[in-house]
C-alpha positions in Angstrom: 73.5 5.8 9.3 70.5 5.4 11.7 68.3 8.2 12.6 69.8 8.5 16.1 73.3 8.6 14.7 72.3 11.2 12.2 70.7 13.3 15.0 73.8 13.0 17.1 76.2 13.8 14.2 74.0 16.8 13.2 74.2 18.2 16.8 78.0 18.1 16.7 78.2 19.5 13.1 75.7 22.3 14.1 77.8 23.2 17.1 81.0 23.6 15.0 79.4 25.0 11.9 77.1 27.4 13.8 80.0 28.7 15.9 82.1 29.2 12.8 79.3 30.9 10.9 78.5 33.1 13.9 82.1 34.3 14.1 82.2 35.1 10.5 78.9 37.0 10.7 80.0 38.9 13.8 83.3 39.9 12.2 81.6 41.0 8.9 79.0 43.1 10.7 81.5 44.8 13.1 81.8 48.5 12.8 85.4 48.4 11.6 84.6 46.1 8.6 80.9 46.7 8.0 80.4 44.4 5.1 77.1 43.2 6.6 74.5 45.4 8.3 74.3 45.4 12.1 71.0 43.6 11.8 72.9 40.4 10.8 74.5 40.2 14.2 71.0 40.5 15.8 69.9 37.5 13.7 72.7 35.2 15.0 71.4 35.8 18.6 67.9 34.6 17.8 66.7 31.0 18.6 65.7 30.6 14.9 69.4 30.8 13.9 70.2 27.7 16.0 67.2 25.8 14.5 68.2 26.7 10.9 71.8 25.6 11.5 70.7 22.3 13.1 68.2 21.5 10.2 70.9 22.2 7.6 73.4 20.0 9.6 70.8 17.2 9.8 70.2 17.4 6.0 73.9 17.3 5.2 74.9 14.8 8.0 75.5 11.8 5.7 77.6 13.7 3.3 79.6 15.3 6.1 80.1 12.0 7.9 81.7 10.5 4.9 84.3 13.3 4.7 84.7 14.0 8.4 84.0 10.7 10.4 83.8 10.8 14.2 85.5 7.8 15.6 84.6 7.3 19.3 86.7 4.8 21.2 84.5 2.2 22.8 85.0 1.3 26.4 86.7 -2.0 27.0 84.6 -4.5 28.8 86.3 -6.1 31.9 
């Protein structure tokens, strides 16, 4: 996996993983459930959250790519 492929895969993995984690944190910090403090919801709205999720996705990109490959169809040449 080249550096560019790793960066591109990490971006996709960060989008999916970050959205899923955000949903879980938002639900767990909701008033009805209240497992996490309300401050946890404030953390997922900060820019640092996106950076942390992207760095973690970049680190785990080779492992994730083995289990969840992204196959992009190539355009046929005329």
